[in-house]
C-alpha positions as CSV (number, residue, x, y, z in Angstrom):
1,M,134.1,217.2,123.3
2,S,136.0,214.3,121.9
3,I,134.8,212.8,118.7
4,P,136.4,209.8,117.0
5,D,138.5,210.6,113.9
6,S,136.2,208.7,111.6
7,G,133.6,209.1,108.9
8,P,134.0,210.7,105.5
9,I,136.6,213.4,104.9
10,I,135.2,216.7,103.8
11,V,137.2,218.3,101.0
12,L,136.7,221.9,100.2
13,V,138.3,222.8,96.8
14,R,139.5,226.3,96.4
15,P,137.2,227.8,99.1
16,Q,137.0,231.5,98.9
17,L,136.0,232.9,102.3
18,G,137.3,232.0,105.7
19,E,133.8,232.4,107.1
20,N,132.5,229.7,104.8
21,I,135.3,227.3,105.9
22,G,134.3,228.0,109.5
23,K,130.6,227.4,108.8
24,A,131.4,224.2,107.0
25,A,133.5,223.0,110.0
26,R,130.6,223.8,112.3
27,A,128.2,221.8,110.0
28,M,130.6,218.9,110.1
29,L,131.0,218.7,113.8
30,N,127.2,218.9,114.3
31,F,127.1,215.4,112.8
32,G,130.3,213.9,114.1
33,L,132.6,214.6,111.2
34,T,136.1,215.9,112.1
35,R,138.4,215.5,109.1
36,L,138.6,218.6,106.9
37,R,140.9,219.0,103.9
38,L,141.4,222.2,102.0
39,V,142.6,222.5,98.4
40,T,144.4,225.8,97.7
41,P,142.1,228.1,99.8
42,R,142.0,231.5,98.1
43,D,143.1,233.5,101.1
44,G,145.5,231.0,102.5
45,W,145.4,229.0,105.7
46,P,145.0,229.5,108.6
47,N,142.4,232.1,108.1
48,P,141.4,234.4,111.0
49,S,137.8,234.7,109.8
50,A,137.2,230.9,110.0
51,G,137.3,230.6,113.8
52,P,134.4,232.9,114.8
53,A,132.2,231.3,112.1
54,A,133.0,227.8,113.3
55,A,131.2,228.6,116.6
56,G,133.2,226.2,118.7
57,A,134.3,223.7,116.0
58,D,137.9,224.9,116.5
59,G,139.3,221.4,116.7
60,V,138.1,220.7,113.1
61,L,139.9,223.8,111.9
62,A,143.1,223.2,113.9
63,N,143.4,219.7,112.3
64,A,142.5,220.8,108.8
65,E,145.0,219.7,106.1
66,V,145.9,221.8,103.1
67,F,146.8,220.3,99.7
68,E,147.9,221.8,96.4
69,T,145.6,219.7,94.3
70,L,142.4,217.7,94.7
71,A,144.2,214.6,93.5
72,D,146.6,214.9,96.4
73,A,143.8,215.5,98.8
74,V,141.9,212.3,97.9
75,A,144.9,210.1,97.1
76,D,144.3,207.9,100.1
77,C,140.5,207.6,99.5
78,A,138.9,204.6,97.9
79,H,135.5,206.3,97.5
80,V,135.3,209.9,96.2
81,Y,132.0,211.7,95.8
82,A,131.8,215.1,94.0
83,T,129.0,217.4,94.9
84,T,127.6,219.3,91.9
85,V,124.3,220.4,90.5
86,R,125.1,219.1,87.1
87,K,127.2,216.4,85.4
88,R,129.4,218.9,83.6
89,G,130.0,216.5,80.7
90,V,131.3,213.7,82.9
91,T,129.5,210.4,82.8
92,K,129.3,209.0,86.3
93,P,126.7,207.5,88.7
94,V,124.5,210.3,90.1
95,L,123.3,209.8,93.7
96,T,121.3,211.8,96.2
97,P,123.1,212.6,99.5
98,E,121.1,209.8,101.2
99,A,122.2,207.2,98.7
100,A,125.8,208.3,98.9
101,A,125.7,208.3,102.7
102,K,124.4,204.7,102.7
103,E,127.3,203.6,100.6
104,A,129.8,205.6,102.7
105,A,128.5,204.1,105.9
106,V,129.5,200.6,104.9
107,A,132.4,201.5,102.6
108,V,135.8,199.8,103.2
109,G,138.6,202.3,102.7
110,G,138.6,206.1,103.0
111,T,135.7,208.2,101.7
112,A,135.7,211.8,100.7
113,F,132.9,214.2,100.0
114,V,134.2,216.9,97.7
115,F,132.7,220.4,97.5
116,G,133.7,223.2,95.1
117,P,134.3,226.9,95.5
118,E,131.3,229.0,96.5
119,R,130.9,231.0,93.3
120,S,131.4,228.4,90.6
121,G,131.4,224.9,92.1
122,L,133.6,222.1,91.0
123,E,135.3,222.2,87.6
124,T,135.0,219.3,85.1
125,D,138.5,218.0,85.9
126,D,137.6,218.0,89.6
127,V,134.5,215.9,89.0
128,A,136.5,213.6,86.8
129,L,138.4,212.4,89.9
130,A,135.3,211.3,91.6
131,R,133.7,207.8,91.7
132,A,130.2,209.3,91.7
133,I,128.3,212.5,91.7
134,I,126.1,213.8,94.5
135,T,123.3,216.0,93.4
136,V,120.7,217.4,95.8
137,P,117.1,217.5,94.5
138,V,116.3,221.2,94.8
139,N,113.9,223.7,93.2
140,P,114.8,223.8,89.5
141,E,114.1,227.5,89.5
142,F,116.5,228.2,92.3
143,G,119.1,225.5,92.8
144,S,121.7,227.6,94.7
145,L,123.1,226.2,97.9
146,N,125.8,227.8,100.0
147,L,128.8,225.8,101.0
148,A,127.8,225.1,104.6
149,Q,124.3,224.0,103.5
150,A,125.8,221.5,101.0
151,V,128.1,220.1,103.7
152,V,125.4,219.9,106.3
153,L,123.1,217.9,103.9
154,C,125.8,215.3,103.3
155,A,126.9,215.2,106.9
156,Y,123.4,214.7,108.2
157,E,122.6,211.9,105.8
158,W,125.8,210.2,106.7
159,S,125.0,210.4,110.4
160,K,121.6,208.7,109.9
161,H,123.3,205.7,108.3
162,A,126.3,205.4,110.6
163,P,125.5,204.0,114.0
164,A,129.2,204.2,115.0
165,A,129.0,208.0,114.8
166,G,127.8,208.0,118.4
167,L,125.3,210.7,117.9
168,V,122.3,210.7,120.2
169,Q,118.9,212.3,119.4
170,P,117.9,214.2,122.5
171,P,114.4,213.1,123.6
172,A,111.8,215.7,124.1
173,E,111.1,216.4,127.7
174,D,107.5,215.1,127.5
175,A,108.7,211.9,125.9
176,L,110.4,210.9,129.1
177,L,107.0,210.5,130.8
178,P,104.7,207.6,129.7
179,P,101.1,208.2,128.8
180,A,98.8,208.4,131.8
181,P,96.8,205.2,132.7
182,Q,93.2,205.1,131.7
183,E,92.2,205.4,135.3
184,D,93.8,208.9,135.5
185,L,92.1,210.0,132.3
186,E,88.7,208.8,133.6
187,G,89.3,210.8,136.8
188,L,90.0,214.0,134.7
189,I,87.0,213.4,132.5
190,G,84.8,212.9,135.6
191,H,86.2,216.0,137.3
192,I,85.4,218.1,134.3
193,T,82.0,216.6,133.9
194,D,81.1,217.2,137.5
195,L,82.0,220.9,137.1
196,L,80.0,221.3,133.8
197,E,76.9,219.3,134.8
198,P,75.4,221.8,137.3
199,R,76.1,224.7,135.0
200,G,73.9,223.3,132.2
201,Y,76.7,222.5,129.8
202,F,75.1,219.3,128.7
203,E,71.7,220.8,127.8
204,P,69.7,220.1,125.8
205,Y,69.7,216.6,127.3
206,S,68.6,215.1,124.0
207,R,72.2,215.7,122.9
208,A,73.9,215.0,126.2
209,D,75.3,211.7,125.0
210,V,76.9,213.2,121.9
211,T,78.4,216.1,124.0
212,H,79.8,213.6,126.5
213,R,81.3,211.6,123.7
214,T,82.9,214.6,122.0
215,L,84.3,215.8,125.3
216,R,85.8,212.4,126.0
217,N,87.3,212.2,122.5
218,M,89.0,215.6,123.0
219,L,90.5,214.7,126.4
220,T,91.8,211.3,125.3
221,K,93.3,212.5,122.0
222,P,96.4,214.4,123.3
223,G,97.9,211.4,125.0
224,W,98.3,213.2,128.4
225,N,101.0,211.9,130.8
226,H,100.3,211.6,134.5
227,L,101.9,214.9,135.3
228,E,99.7,216.8,132.8
229,V,96.6,215.1,134.1
230,R,97.5,216.0,137.7
231,T,98.2,219.6,136.6
232,M,94.9,220.0,134.8
233,R,93.0,218.6,137.8
234,G,94.8,221.1,140.0
235,V,93.7,223.9,137.6
236,L,90.1,222.7,137.8
237,T,90.2,222.5,141.6
238,T,91.5,226.0,141.8
239,L,88.8,227.3,139.5
240,M,86.2,225.8,141.8
241,R,87.3,227.8,144.8
242,K,85.6,231.1,145.6
243,P,88.1,233.9,144.9
244,G,89.7,235.5,147.9
245,P,90.2,239.2,148.4
246,R,93.4,239.3,146.3
247,E,91.9,237.3,143.5
248,R,88.9,239.6,142.8
């Protein structure tokens, strides 16, 4: 699969486990991001544990760039966002992933989303390099996100605001078929009514109108398509038949 080399750069600062780098690459490619930069990964690079965890995002790993410092990794970026759960004594604008993604989608010049090591997150000096801070609104009693989760949140939000990403929401199979015309629904309702009437379903007749109305509301509420209506009528026709020797 070929994906344009565009969108924000994902920068992982001092990542600890190869598996987590691979999972982050997978999260990136899910939403059309391909540029990965690593700052002094603990176990060096390349890391044999990253590939299996990437689950097919091998191109992202193969093109990953390694830098000695965060300053070097973002030197060509005009917009740098540091992801952290707290400000760490640095006064900067604090944005949600959505707000940062909106900015990144229209930004002129390179953009980087920076993520810290799994155990401790970004240091104060790391955050100081950023233009703004991204903080995810999470449960204050349990604010821990793993690295791939943090990456996928930012990548997903960016994909929503970047039409050029070329991502397509696959339609549900049922959504491909338009709702059935009213004539088809009336036929289904009449079919069911004809089956129920001789069996006393609408008794007592003093409440027959209410029962008819309730039945109609039930059958028009789901928004059947023509294939579903035809299938249901086939079921009803089958139920009307007397069972043969194999069906008893």
